[in-house]
C-alpha atoms as a printed R data frame, in Angstrom:
    type eleno elety resid chain resno       x       y       z
1   ATOM     1    CA   MET     A     1  27.308  74.252 148.787
2   ATOM     2    CA   ARG     A     2  28.708  73.187 151.868
3   ATOM     3    CA   SER     A     3  29.922  76.052 154.000
4   ATOM     4    CA   VAL     A     4  33.585  75.643 155.495
5   ATOM     5    CA   ALA     A     5  33.968  76.669 158.992
6   ATOM     6    CA   VAL     A     6  37.279  78.836 159.465
7   ATOM     7    CA   ARG     A     7  39.209  78.291 162.701
8   ATOM     8    CA   GLU     A     8  40.424  81.292 164.107
9   ATOM     9    CA   GLU     A     9  43.802  80.929 166.066
10  ATOM    10    CA   VAL     A    10  44.000  82.320 169.435
11  ATOM    11    CA   SER     A    11  47.047  83.116 171.039
12  ATOM    12    CA   GLU     A    12  48.230  82.255 174.575
13  ATOM    13    CA   TRP     A    13  47.945  85.809 175.590
14  ATOM    14    CA   GLN     A    14  44.297  86.174 174.605
15  ATOM    15    CA   LYS     A    15  43.505  83.172 176.560
16  ATOM    16    CA   LEU     A    16  44.163  85.236 179.848
17  ATOM    17    CA   PRO     A    17  41.595  87.353 181.678
18  ATOM    18    CA   ALA     A    18  41.700  90.916 180.311
19  ATOM    19    CA   PRO     A    19  43.249  92.303 183.280
20  ATOM    20    CA   LEU     A    20  46.044  90.170 183.133
21  ATOM    21    CA   GLN     A    21  46.423  90.519 179.531
22  ATOM    22    CA   HIS     A    22  46.812  94.419 180.227
23  ATOM    23    CA   GLN     A    23  49.088  93.857 183.004
24  ATOM    24    CA   PHE     A    24  51.471  91.546 181.109
25  ATOM    25    CA   TYR     A    25  51.633  94.077 178.262
26  ATOM    26    CA   GLU     A    26  52.900  96.797 180.642
27  ATOM    27    CA   HIS     A    27  55.464  94.308 181.955
28  ATOM    28    CA   ALA     A    28  56.704  93.927 178.336
29  ATOM    29    CA   VAL     A    29  56.733  97.516 177.485
30  ATOM    30    CA   LYS     A    30  58.965  98.449 180.805
31  ATOM    31    CA   GLU     A    31  61.076  95.730 180.229
32  ATOM    32    CA   ALA     A    32  61.710  96.843 176.746
33  ATOM    33    CA   GLU     A    33  62.695 100.116 177.841
34  ATOM    34    CA   ARG     A    34  65.028  98.646 180.484
35  ATOM    35    CA   ARG     A    35  66.789  96.281 177.758
36  ATOM    36    CA   VAL     A    36  66.991  99.148 175.508
37  ATOM    37    CA   THR     A    37  68.807 101.389 178.284
38  ATOM    38    CA   ALA     A    38  70.931  98.356 178.897
39  ATOM    39    CA   LEU     A    39  72.081  97.691 175.384
40  ATOM    40    CA   ARG     A    40  72.667 101.090 174.827
41  ATOM    41    CA   ARG     A    41  75.198 101.099 177.959
42  ATOM    42    CA   LEU     A    42  76.625  97.807 176.766
43  ATOM    43    CA   MET     A    43  77.336  99.014 173.204
44  ATOM    44    CA   ALA     A    44  79.164 102.239 174.719
45  ATOM    45    CA   LYS     A    45  81.308  99.826 176.551
46  ATOM    46    CA   LEU     A    46  82.097  97.772 173.377
47  ATOM    47    CA   ARG     A    47  83.086 100.552 171.204
48  ATOM    48    CA   VAL     A    48  85.685 101.375 173.835
49  ATOM    49    CA   LEU     A    49  86.714  97.991 174.230
50  ATOM    50    CA   ARG     A    50  87.076  97.590 170.426
51  ATOM    51    CA   ASP     A    51  89.619 100.339 170.274
52  ATOM    52    CA   ASP     A    52  91.682  98.694 172.920
53  ATOM    53    CA   LEU     A    53  91.869  95.243 171.362
54  ATOM    54    CA   LYS     A    54  94.210  94.135 168.338
55  ATOM    55    CA   PHE     A    55  92.377  92.729 165.542
56  ATOM    56    CA   GLU     A    56  94.473  91.501 162.708
57  ATOM    57    CA   GLU     A    57  93.398  91.074 159.041
58  ATOM    58    CA   VAL     A    58  93.198  87.357 157.628
59  ATOM    59    CA   GLY     A    59  95.189  87.786 154.144
60  ATOM    60    CA   GLU     A    60  94.305  86.580 150.941
61  ATOM    61    CA   ALA     A    61  95.793  83.329 149.987
62  ATOM    62    CA   ASP     A    62  95.049  80.307 147.334
63  ATOM    63    CA   TRP     A    63  93.652  77.438 149.209
64  ATOM    64    CA   SER     A    64  92.247  75.590 146.282
65  ATOM    65    CA   ASP     A    65  94.934  73.022 146.483
66  ATOM    66    CA   LEU     A    66  95.368  72.819 150.327
67  ATOM    67    CA   LYS     A    67  94.856  69.432 151.450
68  ATOM    68    CA   VAL     A    68  92.965  69.459 154.699
69  ATOM    69    CA   GLY     A    69  91.460  66.560 157.083
70  ATOM    70    CA   VAL     A    70  88.708  67.209 159.385
71  ATOM    71    CA   VAL     A    71  87.845  64.949 162.557
72  ATOM    72    CA   ASP     A    72  84.711  64.485 164.869
73  ATOM    73    CA   GLY     A    73  82.985  61.781 167.150
74  ATOM    74    CA   SER     A    74  79.576  61.204 168.554
75  ATOM    75    CA   CYS     A    75  78.101  59.144 171.299
76  ATOM    76    CA   PRO     A    76  74.411  59.179 172.272
77  ATOM    77    CA   PRO     A    77  74.148  60.858 175.624
78  ATOM    78    CA   ALA     A    78  72.427  57.895 177.370
79  ATOM    79    CA   PRO     A    79  73.551  54.303 177.454
80  ATOM    80    CA   ASP     A    80  70.832  51.563 177.380
81  ATOM    81    CA   VAL     A    81  70.730  49.530 180.465
82  ATOM    82    CA   ARG     A    82  69.362  46.182 179.475
83  ATOM    83    CA   LEU     A    83  71.034  42.505 179.421
84  ATOM    84    CA   GLY     A    84  72.712  42.901 182.852
85  ATOM    85    CA   GLY     A    85  74.740  46.109 182.232
86  ATOM    86    CA   SER     A    86  75.032  49.315 180.307
87  ATOM    87    CA   TYR     A    87  75.437  49.376 176.559
88  ATOM    88    CA   ALA     A    88  77.172  52.669 175.196
89  ATOM    89    CA   LEU     A    89  78.211  53.400 171.520
90  ATOM    90    CA   PHE     A    90  80.579  55.619 170.241
91  ATOM    91    CA   CYS     A    91  82.293  56.580 166.689
92  ATOM    92    CA   SER     A    92  84.364  59.096 164.952
93  ATOM    93    CA   SER     A    93  85.317  59.824 161.198
94  ATOM    94    CA   TYR     A    94  87.740  61.677 159.172
95  ATOM    95    CA   LYS     A    95  87.271  63.439 156.010
96  ATOM    96    CA   VAL     A    96  89.952  64.746 153.359
97  ATOM    97    CA   PHE     A    97  89.392  67.593 151.398
98  ATOM    98    CA   GLU     A    98  91.862  69.134 148.549
99  ATOM    99    CA   GLY     A    99  90.606  72.681 148.502
100 ATOM   100    CA   ALA     A   100  86.778  72.224 148.772
101 ATOM   101    CA   GLU     A   101  86.718  69.033 147.320
102 ATOM   102    CA   LEU     A   102  86.019  66.045 149.437
103 ATOM   103    CA   VAL     A   103  88.553  63.252 148.174
104 ATOM   104    CA   ASP     A   104  88.722  60.617 151.044
105 ATOM   105    CA   GLU     A   105  86.864  59.561 154.308
106 ATOM   106    CA   GLY     A   106  87.068  56.960 157.064
107 ATOM   107    CA   TYR     A   107  84.966  55.844 159.947
108 ATOM   108    CA   LYS     A   108  85.547  53.899 162.902
109 ATOM   109    CA   SER     A   109  83.057  52.647 165.540
110 ATOM   110    CA   GLY     A   110  83.105  51.166 168.984
111 ATOM   111    CA   MET     A   111  80.857  49.382 171.790
112 ATOM   112    CA   LEU     A   112  81.345  49.812 175.771
113 ATOM   113    CA   PHE     A   113  79.452  47.339 177.779
114 ATOM   114    CA   ILE     A   114  79.756  47.645 181.853
115 ATOM   115    CA   VAL     A   115  78.530  45.063 184.016
116 ATOM   116    CA   ASN     A   116  75.709  46.466 186.339
117 ATOM   117    CA   THR     A   117  77.876  44.817 189.375
118 ATOM   118    CA   THR     A   118  80.890  46.646 188.670
119 ATOM   119    CA   PRO     A   119  81.570  49.114 191.254
120 ATOM   120    CA   GLY     A   120  82.462  52.752 190.980
121 ATOM   121    CA   VAL     A   121  81.890  53.057 187.072
122 ATOM   122    CA   SER     A   122  80.564  55.886 185.240
123 ATOM   123    CA   SER     A   123  79.477  54.389 181.689
124 ATOM   124    CA   ARG     A   124  79.230  58.034 180.574
125 ATOM   125    CA   THR     A   125  82.606  59.140 181.655
126 ATOM   126    CA   MET     A   126  84.402  56.213 180.169
127 ATOM   127    CA   LEU     A   127  82.173  56.665 177.050
128 ATOM   128    CA   LYS     A   128  83.374  60.214 176.369
129 ATOM   129    CA   LEU     A   129  86.933  59.186 176.830
130 ATOM   130    CA   LEU     A   130  86.789  56.239 174.766
131 ATOM   131    CA   MET     A   131  85.308  58.535 171.826
132 ATOM   132    CA   THR     A   132  87.971  60.960 172.398
133 ATOM   133    CA   ARG     A   133  90.826  58.216 172.308
134 ATOM   134    CA   LEU     A   134  88.951  57.250 168.848
135 ATOM   135    CA   GLU     A   135  88.726  60.660 167.399
136 ATOM   136    CA   ARG     A   136  92.529  61.115 167.940
137 ATOM   137    CA   LYS     A   137  93.369  57.736 166.277
138 ATOM   138    CA   SER     A   138  90.918  58.951 163.570
139 ATOM   139    CA   ALA     A   139  93.248  62.413 163.198
140 ATOM   140    CA   LEU     A   140  96.462  60.376 163.125
141 ATOM   141    CA   GLU     A   141  95.342  58.333 160.383
142 ATOM   142    CA   ALA     A   142  94.048  61.320 158.375
143 ATOM   143    CA   PHE     A   143  97.559  62.518 158.658
144 ATOM   144    CA   GLU     A   144  98.665  59.255 157.192
145 ATOM   145    CA   LYS     A   145  96.715  60.118 154.228
146 ATOM   146    CA   GLY     A   146  99.015  63.247 153.464
147 ATOM   147    CA   VAL     A   147  96.844  66.085 154.904
148 ATOM   148    CA   GLU     A   148  98.782  69.318 155.443
149 ATOM   149    CA   TRP     A   149  96.340  70.412 158.064
150 ATOM   150    CA   LEU     A   150  93.994  69.031 160.299
151 ATOM   151    CA   ILE     A   151  90.888  70.787 162.108
152 ATOM   152    CA   LEU     A   152  89.821  69.048 165.091
153 ATOM   153    CA   ASP     A   153  86.327  69.528 166.720
154 ATOM   154    CA   GLY     A   154  86.778  70.865 170.393
155 ATOM   155    CA   SER     A   155  89.825  72.052 172.254
156 ATOM   156    CA   PHE     A   156  93.030  70.121 172.423
157 ATOM   157    CA   PHE     A   157  92.860  69.268 176.197
158 ATOM   158    CA   GLY     A   158  88.990  69.857 176.722
159 ATOM   159    CA   PHE     A   159  88.614  66.060 177.419
160 ATOM   160    CA   ARG     A   160  90.518  66.601 180.880
161 ATOM   161    CA   TYR     A   161  87.396  67.529 182.791
162 ATOM   162    CA   ARG     A   162  86.332  63.929 182.714
163 ATOM   163    CA   CYS     A   163  89.577  62.539 183.833
164 ATOM   164    CA   ARG     A   164  89.671  62.394 187.604
165 ATOM   165    CA   ARG     A   165  86.385  60.466 187.734
166 ATOM   166    CA   ALA     A   166  87.821  57.636 185.442
167 ATOM   167    CA   GLU     A   167  91.383  57.097 186.912
168 ATOM   168    CA   ASP     A   168  90.973  54.151 188.767
169 ATOM   169    CA   VAL     A   169  88.345  52.451 186.266
170 ATOM   170    CA   SER     A   170  89.123  49.176 184.223
171 ATOM   171    CA   VAL     A   171  86.959  48.513 181.318
172 ATOM   172    CA   THR     A   172  86.821  46.476 178.156
173 ATOM   173    CA   TRP     A   173  85.473  47.966 174.831
174 ATOM   174    CA   TYR     A   174  85.230  46.646 171.344
175 ATOM   175    CA   GLU     A   175  86.264  48.955 168.127
176 ATOM   176    CA   VAL     A   176  86.799  48.509 164.771
177 ATOM   177    CA   GLY     A   177  90.755  48.476 163.767
178 ATOM   178    CA   LYS     A   178  92.645  49.857 160.899
179 ATOM   179    CA   GLY     A   179  92.023  46.815 158.770
180 ATOM   180    CA   GLY     A   180  88.313  46.943 159.369
181 ATOM   181    CA   GLU     A   181  88.529  43.746 162.018
182 ATOM   182    CA   MET     A   182  86.623  44.015 165.402
183 ATOM   183    CA   GLU     A   183  89.068  44.567 168.332
184 ATOM   184    CA   GLU     A   184  88.832  43.890 171.728
185 ATOM   185    CA   HIS     A   185  90.475  46.301 174.401
186 ATOM   186    CA   THR     A   186  91.040  46.302 178.297
187 ATOM   187    CA   ALA     A   187  92.625  48.997 179.897
188 ATOM   188    CA   THR     A   188  92.409  51.469 183.362
189 ATOM   189    CA   GLY     A   189  90.896  54.797 182.891
190 ATOM   190    CA   LYS     A   190  94.484  56.044 183.594
191 ATOM   191    CA   GLU     A   191  96.154  54.062 180.552
192 ATOM   192    CA   VAL     A   192  93.235  55.609 178.274
193 ATOM   193    CA   ILE     A   193  93.905  59.036 179.630
194 ATOM   194    CA   GLU     A   194  97.990  58.853 179.179
195 ATOM   195    CA   GLU     A   195  97.094  57.504 175.745
196 ATOM   196    CA   ILE     A   196  94.812  60.526 174.716
197 ATOM   197    CA   PHE     A   197  97.411  62.959 176.038
198 ATOM   198    CA   ARG     A   198 100.217  61.386 173.851
199 ATOM   199    CA   ASP     A   199  98.084  61.357 170.990
200 ATOM   200    CA   THR     A   200  96.828  65.223 171.444
201 ATOM   201    CA   ASP     A   201 100.392  66.167 171.861
202 ATOM   202    CA   GLU     A   202 101.601  64.561 168.671
203 ATOM   203    CA   LEU     A   203  98.506  66.204 167.061
204 ATOM   204    CA   LEU     A   204  99.321  70.065 168.653
205 ATOM   205    CA   ARG     A   205 102.940  69.486 167.129
206 ATOM   206    CA   LYS     A   206 101.585  68.652 163.600
207 ATOM   207    CA   LYS     A   207  99.685  71.325 161.726
208 ATOM   208    CA   SER     A   208  96.515  71.306 163.626
209 ATOM   209    CA   VAL     A   209  93.577  73.604 164.483
210 ATOM   210    CA   ALA     A   210  91.112  72.865 167.063
211 ATOM   211    CA   VAL     A   211  87.636  74.734 166.806
212 ATOM   212    CA   VAL     A   212  85.870  75.307 170.134
213 ATOM   213    CA   LYS     A   213  82.174  75.558 169.486
214 ATOM   214    CA   ARG     A   214  80.965  76.457 172.986
215 ATOM   215    CA   PRO     A   215  83.879  78.611 174.672
216 ATOM   216    CA   ARG     A   216  82.750  79.872 178.240
217 ATOM   217    CA   THR     A   217  85.618  82.107 178.761
218 ATOM   218    CA   ALA     A   218  84.855  85.770 179.861
219 ATOM   219    CA   ALA     A   219  88.597  86.931 179.713
220 ATOM   220    CA   LEU     A   220  87.732  90.502 178.286
221 ATOM   221    CA   ASP     A   221  85.792  91.180 181.508
222 ATOM   222    CA   GLY     A   222  88.769  90.423 183.257
223 ATOM   223    CA   TYR     A   223  90.822  92.726 181.349
224 ATOM   224    CA   LEU     A   224  88.281  95.408 181.784
225 ATOM   225    CA   ILE     A   225  88.602  95.123 185.608
226 ATOM   226    CA   GLU     A   226  92.445  95.419 185.473
227 ATOM   227    CA   LYS     A   227  92.072  98.407 183.266
228 ATOM   228    CA   ASN     A   228  89.800 100.070 185.300
229 ATOM   229    CA   TRP     A   229  91.081  98.642 188.538
230 ATOM   230    CA   ASP     A   230  91.981 102.142 190.510
231 ATOM   231    CA   GLU     A   231  88.284 103.328 189.818
232 ATOM   232    CA   ILE     A   232  86.847  99.828 191.154
233 ATOM   233    CA   LYS     A   233  89.348 100.010 194.131
234 ATOM   234    CA   ALA     A   234  88.278 103.545 194.888
235 ATOM   235    CA   THR     A   235  84.378 102.464 194.931
236 ATOM   236    CA   ARG     A   236  85.086  99.153 196.694
237 ATOM   237    CA   GLY     A   237  83.576  97.395 193.868
238 ATOM   238    CA   GLY     A   238  80.667 100.002 193.541
239 ATOM   239    CA   VAL     A   239  81.142 100.595 189.725
240 ATOM   240    CA   LEU     A   240  81.899  96.879 188.879
241 ATOM   241    CA   ASP     A   241  78.632  96.461 186.819
242 ATOM   242    CA   GLU     A   242  79.151  99.581 184.814
243 ATOM   243    CA   ILE     A   243  82.599  98.465 183.944
244 ATOM   244    CA   VAL     A   244  82.351  94.794 182.739
245 ATOM   245    CA   THR     A   245  80.002  93.666 179.859
246 ATOM   246    CA   SER     A   246  78.768  90.340 181.820
247 ATOM   247    CA   LEU     A   247  79.062  88.571 178.400
248 ATOM   248    CA   ILE     A   248  81.359  85.748 177.364
249 ATOM   249    CA   ASP     A   249  83.943  86.638 174.913
250 ATOM   250    CA   LYS     A   250  82.593  84.653 171.931
251 ATOM   251    CA   ALA     A   251  79.593  86.797 172.287
252 ATOM   252    CA   VAL     A   252  81.436  90.308 172.784
253 ATOM   253    CA   LEU     A   253  83.723  89.306 169.881
254 ATOM   254    CA   SER     A   254  80.814  88.264 167.584
255 ATOM   255    CA   ILE     A   255  79.352  91.720 167.922
256 ATOM   256    CA   ILE     A   256  82.479  94.095 167.572
257 ATOM   257    CA   MET     A   257  84.601  92.070 165.044
258 ATOM   258    CA   SER     A   258  84.498  92.680 161.310
259 ATOM   259    CA   LYS     A   259  84.517  90.157 158.303
260 ATOM   260    CA   GLY     A   260  87.738  88.775 157.863
261 ATOM   261    CA   GLU     A   261  89.361  89.576 161.015
262 ATOM   262    CA   TYR     A   262  91.004  87.476 163.869
263 ATOM   263    CA   PHE     A   263  91.954  88.043 167.439
264 ATOM   264    CA   LEU     A   264  94.367  86.196 169.696
265 ATOM   265    CA   TYR     A   265  94.460  86.493 173.473
266 ATOM   266    CA   ASP     A   266  98.318  86.741 173.500
267 ATOM   267    CA   LEU     A   267  98.016  89.800 171.514
268 ATOM   268    CA   LEU     A   268  96.621  91.195 174.839
269 ATOM   269    CA   PHE     A   269  97.881  89.423 177.422
270 ATOM   270    CA   SER     A   270 101.390  88.390 178.308
271 ATOM   271    CA   HIS     A   271 101.327  84.761 177.732
272 ATOM   272    CA   PRO     A   272  98.755  82.306 175.556
273 ATOM   273    CA   GLY     A   273  97.273  80.762 178.677
274 ATOM   274    CA   ASP     A   274  96.565  83.939 180.514
275 ATOM   275    CA   PHE     A   275  93.185  84.241 179.648
276 ATOM   276    CA   TYR     A   276  92.138  81.321 181.717
277 ATOM   277    CA   PHE     A   277  93.197  83.318 184.691
278 ATOM   278    CA   TYR     A   278  91.511  86.567 183.781
279 ATOM   279    CA   SER     A   279  88.288  84.671 182.779
280 ATOM   280    CA   VAL     A   280  88.152  82.927 186.364
281 ATOM   281    CA   MET     A   281  88.922  86.863 188.027
282 ATOM   282    CA   ALA     A   282  85.838  88.104 185.949
283 ATOM   283    CA   GLY     A   283  83.669  85.424 187.735
284 ATOM   284    CA   ILE     A   284  85.214  86.046 191.497
285 ATOM   285    CA   CYS     A   285  86.130  89.575 191.511
286 ATOM   286    CA   ARG     A   286  82.735  90.733 193.389
287 ATOM   287    CA   LYS     A   287  83.023  87.957 196.067
288 ATOM   288    CA   TRP     A   288  86.892  88.568 196.347
289 ATOM   289    CA   ILE     A   289  86.277  92.200 197.119
290 ATOM   290    CA   GLU     A   290  83.405  91.327 199.499
291 ATOM   291    CA   ASP     A   291  85.886  89.083 201.246
292 ATOM   292    CA   ARG     A   292  88.957  91.485 201.665
293 ATOM   293    CA   MET     A   293  86.493  94.271 202.911
294 ATOM   294    CA   LYS     A   294  85.491  92.056 205.852
295 ATOM   295    CA   LYS     A   295  88.887  91.280 206.582
296 ATOM   296    CA   ASN     A   296  89.851  94.846 206.270
297 ATOM   297    CA   GLU     A   297  92.310  93.607 203.971
298 ATOM   298    CA   PRO     A   298  93.683  96.036 201.023
299 ATOM   299    CA   LEU     A   299  92.338  95.947 197.595
300 ATOM   300    CA   ASP     A   300  95.466  94.975 195.641
301 ATOM   301    CA   PHE     A   301  95.031  93.970 191.966
302 ATOM   302    CA   ASN     A   302  98.292  91.893 191.947
303 ATOM   303    CA   ALA     A   303  96.890  90.069 194.710
304 ATOM   304    CA   LEU     A   304  93.353  89.376 193.093
305 ATOM   305    CA   PHE     A   305  95.239  88.002 189.702
306 ATOM   306    CA   ASN     A   306  97.813  85.668 192.134
307 ATOM   307    CA   PHE     A   307  94.310  84.455 193.639
308 ATOM   308    CA   SER     A   308  92.878  84.029 190.309
309 ATOM   309    CA   VAL     A   309  95.963  81.881 189.288
310 ATOM   310    CA   LYS     A   310  95.979  79.592 192.386
311 ATOM   311    CA   ARG     A   311  92.281  78.947 191.966
312 ATOM   312    CA   VAL     A   312  92.809  77.647 188.108
313 ATOM   313    CA   GLU     A   313  95.693  75.567 189.169
314 ATOM   314    CA   HIS     A   314  93.628  74.157 192.275
315 ATOM   315    CA   ARG     A   315  90.528  73.438 189.941
316 ATOM   316    CA   GLU     A   316  92.634  71.813 187.409
317 ATOM   317    CA   ARG     A   317  94.719  69.727 189.764
318 ATOM   318    CA   ARG     A   318  91.424  68.816 191.709
319 ATOM   319    CA   GLU     A   319  89.064  67.934 188.963
320 ATOM   320    CA   ASN     A   320  90.880  66.646 186.029
321 ATOM   321    CA   ILE     A   321  93.943  64.095 185.608
322 ATOM   322    CA   PRO     A   322  96.314  62.170 187.554
323 ATOM   323    CA   THR     A   323  99.084  64.359 189.179
324 ATOM   324    CA   ASP     A   324 101.890  62.915 187.040
325 ATOM   325    CA   VAL     A   325  99.984  63.557 183.959
326 ATOM   326    CA   PHE     A   326  98.863  67.047 185.038
327 ATOM   327    CA   ASN     A   327 102.606  68.179 185.393
328 ATOM   328    CA   ARG     A   328 103.457  67.288 181.951
329 ATOM   329    CA   TYR     A   329 100.450  68.939 180.136
330 ATOM   330    CA   TYR     A   330  99.944  71.948 182.237
331 ATOM   331    CA   VAL     A   331 102.930  73.966 181.034
332 ATOM   332    CA   THR     A   332 101.838  73.010 177.456
333 ATOM   333    CA   LEU     A   333  98.047  74.384 178.080
334 ATOM   334    CA   MET     A   334  99.541  77.632 179.652
335 ATOM   335    CA   SER     A   335 102.283  78.327 177.287
336 ATOM   336    CA   GLU     A   336 102.050  76.664 173.957
337 ATOM   337    CA   ILE     A   337  98.463  76.850 172.867
338 ATOM   338    CA   ARG     A   338  97.367  79.948 171.496
339 ATOM   339    CA   ARG     A   339  93.649  80.711 171.523
340 ATOM   340    CA   GLY     A   340  91.574  83.191 169.475
341 ATOM   341    CA   TYR     A   341  88.553  83.859 167.243
342 ATOM   342    CA   PHE     A   342  88.095  84.717 163.516
343 ATOM   343    CA   LYS     A   343  84.977  85.815 161.888
344 ATOM   344    CA   ALA     A   344  84.212  84.695 158.587
345 ATOM   345    CA   GLY     A   345  81.144  86.946 157.791
346 ATOM   346    CA   GLY     A   346  79.025  89.865 158.930
347 ATOM   347    CA   GLU     A   347  76.280  88.163 160.155
348 ATOM   348    CA   VAL     A   348  77.930  85.308 161.540
349 ATOM   349    CA   SER     A   349  79.339  84.411 165.347
350 ATOM   350    CA   ALA     A   350  83.185  84.671 165.984
351 ATOM   351    CA   CYS     A   351  84.595  81.176 165.893
352 ATOM   352    CA   CYS     A   352  86.968  80.177 168.526
353 ATOM   353    CA   PHE     A   353  90.366  78.343 167.763
354 ATOM   354    CA   GLU     A   354  93.172  76.860 169.255
355 ATOM   355    CA   VAL     A   355  96.663  76.283 167.480
356 ATOM   356    CA   HIS     A   356 100.397  75.619 168.393
357 ATOM   357    CA   LYS     A   357 102.139  78.696 169.487
358 ATOM   358    CA   ASP     A   358 104.725  78.097 166.266
359 ATOM   359    CA   ALA     A   359 101.837  77.333 163.752
360 ATOM   360    CA   ARG     A   360 101.721  79.428 160.688
361 ATOM   361    CA   LEU     A   361  98.105  81.172 160.837
362 ATOM   362    CA   ASP     A   362  98.439  82.460 157.206
363 ATOM   363    CA   GLU     A   363  98.366  78.904 155.780
364 ATOM   364    CA   ILE     A   364  95.245  77.952 157.575
365 ATOM   365    CA   LEU     A   365  92.945  80.938 158.468
366 ATOM   366    CA   PRO     A   366  92.185  82.072 154.840
367 ATOM   367    CA   TYR     A   367  90.747  78.297 154.358
368 ATOM   368    CA   LEU     A   368  88.887  78.543 157.454
369 ATOM   369    CA   ILE     A   369  87.218  81.770 156.575
370 ATOM   370    CA   GLY     A   370  86.889  81.085 152.826
371 ATOM   371    CA   PHE     A   371  85.342  77.493 153.329
372 ATOM   372    CA   ASN     A   372  82.767  78.470 155.990
373 ATOM   373    CA   ASN     A   373  79.467  78.053 156.700
374 ATOM   374    CA   ALA     A   374  77.621  81.231 156.436
375 ATOM   375    CA   ASP     A   375  74.758  79.532 159.001
376 ATOM   376    CA   THR     A   376  77.202  78.810 161.799
377 ATOM   377    CA   GLY     A   377  80.617  80.739 161.130
378 ATOM   378    CA   HIS     A   378  82.380  77.144 161.580
379 ATOM   379    CA   PRO     A   379  84.704  76.114 158.904
380 ATOM   380    CA   PHE     A   380  82.331  74.149 156.450
381 ATOM   381    CA   PRO     A   381  83.794  70.716 156.599
382 ATOM   382    CA   LEU     A   382  83.483  70.619 160.368
383 ATOM   383    CA   ASP     A   383  79.727  70.830 160.351
384 ATOM   384    CA   LEU     A   384  79.702  68.407 157.445
385 ATOM   385    CA   VAL     A   385  81.571  65.628 159.317
386 ATOM   386    CA   ASP     A   386  79.649  66.796 162.515
387 ATOM   387    CA   GLU     A   387  75.981  66.183 160.889
388 ATOM   388    CA   ASP     A   388  77.508  62.981 159.220
389 ATOM   389    CA   VAL     A   389  79.022  61.259 162.387
390 ATOM   390    CA   ARG     A   390  76.184  62.052 164.726
391 ATOM   391    CA   LEU     A   391  74.445  59.032 166.009
392 ATOM   392    CA   PRO     A   392  70.945  59.657 166.728
393 ATOM   393    CA   ILE     A   393  69.988  59.509 170.455
394 ATOM   394    CA   ARG     A   394  67.595  56.399 169.969
395 ATOM   395    CA   PHE     A   395  70.063  54.220 168.222
396 ATOM   396    CA   VAL     A   396  71.429  52.632 171.345
397 ATOM   397    CA   ARG     A   397  68.261  51.385 172.120
398 ATOM   398    CA   GLU     A   398  67.493  49.976 168.548
399 ATOM   399    CA   PHE     A   399  71.183  48.466 168.764
400 ATOM   400    CA   VAL     A   400  70.378  46.338 171.965
401 ATOM   401    CA   GLN     A   401  67.125  45.458 170.483
402 ATOM   402    CA   GLU     A   402  69.271  43.895 167.466
403 ATOM   403    CA   VAL     A   403  71.406  42.017 170.170
404 ATOM   404    CA   GLU     A   404  68.744  40.755 171.595
405 ATOM   405    CA   ALA     A   405  66.969  39.640 168.512
406 ATOM   406    CA   GLN     A   406  70.180  37.822 167.741
407 ATOM   407    CA   VAL     A   407  70.461  36.346 171.035
408 ATOM   408    CA   LEU     A   408  66.989  34.995 170.528
409 ATOM   409    CA   LYS     A   409  68.190  33.765 167.171
410 ATOM   410    CA   LYS     A   410  71.484  32.062 168.160
411 ATOM   411    CA   SER     A   411  70.504  30.601 171.739
412 ATOM   412    CA   GLU     A   412  68.359  27.980 173.201
413 ATOM   413    CA   VAL     A   413  64.811  29.221 173.691
414 ATOM   414    CA   GLY     A   414  64.549  28.033 177.300
415 ATOM   415    CA   LEU     A   415  67.980  29.523 178.248
416 ATOM   416    CA   VAL     A   416  66.969  32.998 176.648
417 ATOM   417    CA   ARG     A   417  63.445  32.874 178.447
418 ATOM   418    CA   ASP     A   418  65.048  32.212 181.692
419 ATOM   419    CA   TYR     A   419  67.984  34.944 181.451
420 ATOM   420    CA   PHE     A   420  65.335  37.863 180.387
421 ATOM   421    CA   GLN     A   421  62.698  36.894 182.764
422 ATOM   422    CA   TYR     A   422  64.992  37.362 185.952
423 ATOM   423    CA   ILE     A   423  67.307  40.384 184.298
424 ATOM   424    CA   ASN     A   424  64.491  42.300 182.616
425 ATOM   425    CA   PRO     A   425  60.981  40.903 184.426
426 ATOM   426    CA   GLN     A   426  59.490  44.083 182.606
427 ATOM   427    CA   LYS     A   427  60.292  42.980 179.282
428 ATOM   428    CA   LYS     A   428  57.762  40.891 177.454
429 ATOM   429    CA   TRP     A   429  58.896  38.297 174.998
430 ATOM   430    CA   GLY     A   430  57.106  36.651 172.350
431 ATOM   431    CA   TYR     A   431  58.548  33.256 171.077
432 ATOM   432    CA   VAL     A   432  57.340  31.698 167.488
C-alpha cells in the first residue's frame, strides 16, 4: 500500500526565527492588555452617554400591505480608455414591494464616452453624477407605480461633494428612456446638477427615506465636548481624550442602542442639521484649543461652535456646488432633513437614515425594522436591489471589447486596421 504524505501547515509565525517569535508574542500580550484597558474606559463613557441620549421605541404596525419602492444605482469605478476616449457605464433599478412580496421592477442603463482631447473633464466625476441623476429618475418612476414610501440608497444630498469639479463640463451620454428606446443627451455639468437637485427636492417632499450606509459623522463626541467644556477649559484640553470616544456615531450607537430603538439628532441638538457642526467640532477641537492658547485668547465654547459653523459653510461653498444652487439647498439641508439611526437586531449595526422633518416615522420604521437583513442591519429590499444592480468591475472592459467586435463587423477592414494601429498600437488585432 502506498503511503500518503501528510503536509503539515506551517503558520507565518512559525516561519520567523525563534527570538522574533517570542518578541512578537510579548508584543501581542502587552497590546491585548492595553486594548482591554482602553475598552473598559470606553464602555464606561458609553454607559454615561446612553443615559444622556433619548431613544424612542419603534411601535408595532402591520406593514404587510404597505407598498414600498426601493432604488439603487451602480457604476464600475474605473472607465476603460480605448477607441480614442474613456468609456464609462452606469445603471439604476427600482423594485416595488407589497409588504415582503416583490411585485414590480424596472431597470435603466447609460453610457458615457469622453474624447481624450476634451480638456478639464473628469469622467469619474460626471459618471457619478449621471448615475445619481438616473437613480432619481428611477425613484420618481417608482412613485408613478403607486408606491406609498420609497427607500433611497445614500444621503439625499450626498452627491453634492462631486459637483464643483463638474460645473463647467459639457458632455454627451446615452441612456434608455421610459419607452425602452436609446436616447442621446447633451448637457453641462451645471444643468445636470440642477436637475438632480430638482428631482431630489421632489423626492424629499414625498414619502421618501434615505439610508446612509457609511456615515462618517462624530457628532456625539461634539456633544460630549460641549457637556464637559468646563473641565476641558480648566485643563486646556488635557482631559479631551478621557472625555471623547474617538468613534464615529454609527459605531457608538451600534453598541449602546437596543433592538427596536431609534435615535434622532434633533432630539439631542436644537436643529436637524446641527450634527454637522458638532461633528466638525469633534475633529478640530484639539487644534482649535492649541491655536487659541498660542494667541492667548480665551477658550470660549460659543467661539468654538461658531468656528465650526463657519468651517462647515466654507467647506460646502468651496467644494460642492454653484452658489445659486447652494443658497437654495443649504437651508433645506440644515433645517428640513432629519437624520437618525435605528437598530433592527441585537447583533447588527445601527442603520443611519434621513427623512423630511414632516415625515411620519411610525409609517415606515416598522417596515425598515421588520423587513430587515439580519446580516447587515439594512432594509432587506435595499440590499436586494444593491446586489441585483451592481455592475462587475471588469464589465466595462468586456463592453468595450463588444464595441470593438461590432466595429470590426460593421466597418471596412482597412479602415479599422489603420484606426486601431495608431490609436491603440499596443493592441494586437487578428483578421480572418
